[in-house]
MARSE-561496 format. One record per residue (C-alpha): residue in three letters; x, y, z. Coordinates in steps of 0.2 Angstrom, whole numbers, padded with zeros to 4 digits, always signed. Example, Ala and Ser with C-alpha at 12.3 -4.5 7.8 and 13.67 -1.06 7.14 Angstrom:
2
ALA+0062-0022+0039/SER+0068-0005+0036/
***
This chain:
375
MET+0303+0037-0452/GLU+0284+0042-0450/THR+0275+0045-0433/ILE+0257+0042-0430/LYS+0245+0052-0441/TYR+0232+0059-0430/GLN+0214+0056-0436/GLY+0199+0066-0430/THR+0197+0083-0422/ILE+0199+0077-0404/GLU+0216+0069-0407/GLN+0221+0084-0416/PHE+0216+0095-0402/LEU+0225+0084-0389/CYS+0241+0085-0399/GLU+0240+0103-0402/LYS+0237+0107-0384/ALA+0251+0095-0379/THR+0263+0105-0390/ALA+0258+0121-0383/ASN+0260+0115-0365/HIS+0276+0104-0369/VAL+0267+0088-0364/PRO+0276+0073-0371/ILE+0261+0065-0379/ASN+0269+0056-0393/ALA+0284+0043-0391/ILE+0294+0033-0403/LEU+0303+0018-0394/GLU+0317+0010-0403/LEU+0318-0007-0394/THR+0332-0015-0404/PRO+0345-0011-0418/LEU+0345-0029-0423/CYS+0336-0034-0439/ASN+0336-0049-0450/MET+0338-0038-0465/ASN+0353-0026-0470/CYS+0346-0013-0481/ASP+0358-0001-0489/MET+0350+0015-0483/CYS+0347+0010-0465/PHE+0353+0021-0451/VAL+0349+0010-0436/ARG+0353-0008-0440/LEU+0368-0016-0431/ASP+0372-0035-0430/ALA+0374-0043-0413/ASP+0393-0040-0412/GLU+0391-0022-0417/MET+0377-0020-0404/LYS+0388-0027-0390/GLN+0402-0014-0394/LYS+0389+0000-0391/GLY+0378-0005-0378/ARG+0365-0018-0373/LEU+0346-0021-0375/ARG+0336-0014-0362/SER+0325-0027-0352/ALA+0306-0028-0352/GLU+0307-0022-0334/GLU+0316-0006-0339/TRP+0305-0002-0353/ILE+0289-0005-0343/ARG+0296+0006-0329/LEU+0300+0019-0341/GLY+0282+0017-0349/LYS+0274+0021-0332/GLU+0284+0036-0330/MET+0279+0042-0348/ARG+0261+0038-0344/ASP+0262+0049-0328/ALA+0270+0063-0339/GLY+0256+0062-0352/THR+0261+0050-0365/LEU+0247+0043-0375/PHE+0253+0038-0392/VAL+0268+0025-0393/LEU+0276+0019-0409/PHE+0287+0003-0407/THR+0301+0002-0419/GLY+0319-0004-0422/GLY+0329-0012-0431/GLU+0315-0025-0432/PRO+0306-0023-0415/LEU+0299-0041-0416/MET+0317-0047-0413/HIS+0317-0040-0395/PRO+0316-0056-0385/GLU+0303-0048-0373/PHE+0293-0039-0386/LYS+0276-0046-0382/ARG+0278-0043-0363/ILE+0283-0025-0366/TYR+0269-0022-0379/ILE+0255-0030-0368/ALA+0261-0020-0353/PHE+0260-0003-0363/LYS+0243-0008-0369/ARG+0237-0011-0352/MET+0243+0006-0347/GLY+0231+0013-0359/MET+0243+0018-0372/ILE+0238+0019-0391/LEU+0251+0008-0399/THR+0258+0007-0417/VAL+0272-0005-0423/ASN+0284-0003-0437/THR+0290-0019-0445/ASN+0297-0027-0461/GLY+0284-0040-0459/THR+0296-0055-0462/LYS+0294-0062-0444/ILE+0275-0061-0444/ASP+0267-0079-0446/GLU+0251-0085-0440/LEU+0256-0085-0421/TRP+0261-0067-0422/ALA+0246-0062-0432/ASP+0235-0071-0419/PHE+0244-0061-0406/PHE+0240-0044-0414/ALA+0222-0049-0417/GLU+0221-0053-0398/TYR+0230-0037-0393/PRO+0226-0025-0408/PRO+0237-0010-0411/ARG+0231+0006-0418/ARG+0240+0001-0434/ILE+0255-0009-0440/ASN+0266+0000-0452/LEU+0274-0013-0463/THR+0288-0008-0475/LEU+0288-0015-0493/TYR+0305-0013-0501/GLY+0301-0018-0518/LYS+0291-0028-0531/ASP+0300-0044-0530/GLU+0313-0055-0522/GLU+0326-0048-0534/THR+0324-0030-0527/TYR+0324-0037-0509/GLN+0341-0045-0513/ARG+0349-0030-0521/LEU+0342-0017-0508/CYS+0340-0027-0492/HIS+0351-0042-0495/TYR+0337-0053-0490/PRO+0330-0062-0505/ALA+0315-0071-0496/GLY+0308-0055-0489/PHE+0296-0050-0503/GLN+0284-0065-0501/LYS+0285-0065-0482/ALA+0280-0047-0482/LEU+0265-0050-0493/ARG+0260-0065-0483/ALA+0261-0054-0467/ILE+0249-0041-0474/ARG+0237-0055-0479/LEU+0238-0063-0462/LEU+0235-0047-0453/GLN+0221-0041-0464/GLU+0212-0058-0462/ARG+0212-0054-0443/ASN+0206-0037-0446/VAL+0222-0029-0440/ASP+0224-0012-0447/VAL+0240-0012-0459/LYS+0248+0002-0468/VAL+0261-0001-0481/ASN+0276+0011-0480/GLY+0292+0012-0491/SER+0307+0022-0496/ILE+0310+0025-0514/THR+0329+0023-0518/SER+0341+0020-0532/GLU+0337+0001-0531/ASN+0318+0002-0532/VAL+0314+0017-0541/GLU+0309+0007-0556/ASP+0297-0003-0546/ILE+0285+0011-0542/ASP+0271+0006-0554/GLU+0272-0012-0548/LEU+0272-0007-0530/PHE+0257+0004-0533/SER+0248-0011-0541/ILE+0252-0022-0527/VAL+0246-0011-0513/ASP+0230-0007-0524/GLN+0226-0025-0526/MET+0228-0028-0507/ASP+0217-0013-0504/THR+0229-0006-0490/VAL+0233+0011-0485/TRP+0251+0016-0491/LYS+0264+0029-0491/PHE+0281+0029-0500/ASP+0294+0042-0496/THR+0306+0049-0508/TYR+0316+0060-0497/MET+0330+0050-0488/TYR+0339+0058-0473/PRO+0358+0055-0474/ALA+0359+0048-0457/SER+0371+0035-0450/ARG+0367+0037-0431/GLU+0376+0023-0420/ARG+0382+0014-0436/ASN+0401+0013-0440/ILE+0396+0014-0458/LEU+0393+0031-0465/PHE+0377+0034-0475/ASP+0377+0026-0492/GLU+0375+0041-0503/LYS+0372+0031-0518/SER+0356+0023-0510/ARG+0346+0039-0512/LEU+0341+0047-0528/THR+0347+0064-0534/PRO+0335+0078-0529/GLU+0328+0080-0546/ASP+0325+0061-0548/ALA+0317+0060-0531/ALA+0305+0075-0535/VAL+0300+0065-0551/ALA+0296+0050-0540/ARG+0287+0061-0528/VAL+0276+0069-0541/LYS+0272+0052-0549/LEU+0267+0045-0532/MET+0256+0060-0528/GLU+0246+0057-0544/LYS+0244+0038-0540/ARG+0238+0042-0523/MET+0226+0055-0527/GLY+0219+0051-0544/LYS+0221+0064-0558/LYS+0206+0076-0553/ASP+0212+0077-0535/PHE+0230+0078-0540/HIS+0227+0093-0551/THR+0217+0102-0537/PHE+0232+0098-0525/ALA+0245+0104-0538/ARG+0236+0121-0539/GLN+0235+0123-0520/PHE+0253+0117-0519/LEU+0259+0130-0532/GLN+0249+0144-0523/ARG+0257+0140-0507/SER+0274+0141-0515/LYS+0272+0159-0519/ALA+0273+0166-0502/GLU+0280+0183-0498/PRO+0298+0184-0492/GLY+0299+0181-0473/GLU+0309+0189-0460/CYS+0328+0185-0462/THR+0330+0180-0445/ALA+0334+0163-0437/GLY+0319+0152-0435/GLY+0314+0140-0421/VAL+0309+0121-0423/ARG+0293+0120-0433/CYS+0288+0102-0429/ARG+0282+0094-0413/ALA+0300+0086-0410/GLY+0306+0091-0392/LYS+0289+0100-0389/SER+0277+0086-0387/SER+0286+0072-0396/PHE+0302+0062-0392/THR+0311+0046-0396/VAL+0321+0034-0384/ASN+0334+0024-0393/TRP+0339+0006-0389/GLN+0353+0012-0379/GLY+0342+0022-0367/MET+0345+0039-0374/ILE+0330+0051-0375/ARG+0331+0063-0390/PRO+0318+0075-0398/CYS+0319+0066-0415/VAL+0322+0049-0421/MET+0334+0056-0435/LEU+0345+0066-0423/SER+0358+0061-0410/ILE+0358+0078-0401/PRO+0353+0083-0389/GLU+0351+0068-0379/GLU+0349+0062-0361/PRO+0351+0045-0352/VAL+0332+0043-0348/PHE+0334+0026-0339/ASP+0347+0033-0327/VAL+0340+0050-0323/GLY+0321+0046-0325/PHE+0309+0052-0338/GLN+0303+0069-0331/ILE+0321+0075-0328/ALA+0327+0069-0345/TRP+0311+0077-0354/THR+0314+0094-0345/ARG+0332+0094-0350/ILE+0327+0090-0368/LEU+0314+0104-0368/GLN+0327+0116-0362/GLN+0340+0111-0375/PHE+0329+0110-0390/GLU+0320+0126-0388/ASN+0336+0136-0389/LEU+0340+0128-0406/ARG+0339+0140-0421/THR+0337+0136-0440/SER+0343+0145-0455/PRO+0338+0164-0457/GLU+0338+0161-0476/CYS+0326+0146-0475/ASN+0315+0157-0464/ALA+0314+0170-0477/CYS+0312+0159-0492/THR+0297+0161-0503/VAL+0294+0143-0505/ARG+0296+0139-0486/LYS+0277+0134-0484/VAL+0280+0119-0496/CYS+0297+0114-0491/GLN+0300+0099-0481/THR+0316+0105-0472/CYS+0317+0104-0454/ALA+0330+0104-0440/ALA+0335+0086-0443/CYS+0336+0089-0462/ALA+0347+0104-0459/VAL+0359+0096-0447/LEU+0361+0080-0457/GLU+0363+0088-0474/THR+0375+0102-0468/GLY+0381+0098-0451/ARG+0373+0113-0443/PHE+0355+0117-0437/GLU+0357+0134-0445/GLY+0363+0127-0462/VAL+0354+0128-0478/PRO+0351+0110-0485/GLU+0355+0111-0504/TYR+0347+0094-0507/MET+0331+0099-0500/CYS+0331+0116-0510/ARG+0333+0107-0526/TYR+0320+0094-0522/THR+0307+0107-0518/LYS+0311+0118-0533/GLU+0310+0103-0545/THR+0294+0097-0537/ILE+0287+0115-0540/ARG+0293+0114-0558/LEU+0286+0097-0562/LEU+0269+0102-0555/LYS+0268+0118-0565/THR+0273+0107-0581/THR+0260+0094-0577/LEU+0246+0108-0576/MET+0252+0117-0591/ASN+0252+0101-0602/GLU+0235+0095-0597/PRO+0222+0099-0610/GLY+0209+0111-0604/VAL+0219+0113-0587/GLY+0231+0127-0584/GLU+0240+0132-0568/ASP+0226+0145-0565/GLY+0212+0134-0573/
***
């Protein structure tokens, strides 16, 4: 799952300063695990009976009270997610309250709930952006992957309704074994709709609160995922910019060996970014279940201080810290623990994914007439 992409030097400065000073500037709030879809690779979704076994939805009053504590602690950017966050019965009340607090809001959604009334709501109370997930090129893919055959047309309609009202929309997606053949058509769809897009090819093997373990067959092999990654890179950038990027990527992949000592967490998780799940547990990262604190019970400032103390002591793999391709590898603390069971583990999947990406980029440059790796 992607957090807000900060645009402009002022926001970048704010976020870097917040990280240096451990100010919780960025939040992901998971309002509900409920969703009208049931995607094979989802690590959050529960049905109503499963949810009742594991907790309850927090009320608007609870979220709003927490929001005021977050604001006072320095939170500025908030991403509402789920499940399908629009299925929270008090979503609009929560959303409006956070907006009136001065928060900059983003919403993750599958789009199938967005009709004219919802689109009018977001036009009246504009978010920073709506991230709308597109799972495939047609209803057949939605049936296979999401078990919701009506989702494709509903998602496209949602994009059109929001665009007509000048609500900023970004199309997100995950490339899986069920939709990998849809890449060309997906690109054509988003290109015709003239929308910003991003499709991820690495899938974290997370299950979180679900009773069902991660469905390993949902994700591609590391090598196939790298093929999809490079293909999407070229489509996003165009051939000329892609070749420039490839040369820069390959140059960065030739780092000198680092020091073979345990590393710290490299991202903003647990430094200036956090998530609160639907059960009311604050965590450094949406992918992790540890460390966590009951934020509704102890209050935000106490919970955030405890998360800071616990997460700053975590150490990642010495081998990864010394690896020559570490500057282009996407591994992180969450990747390590989910792939290996240990924060200090070496995630083989990510190693293969990164090495195959490098090989494919080298091959692409060498095979291009008049363009070599050093050309």
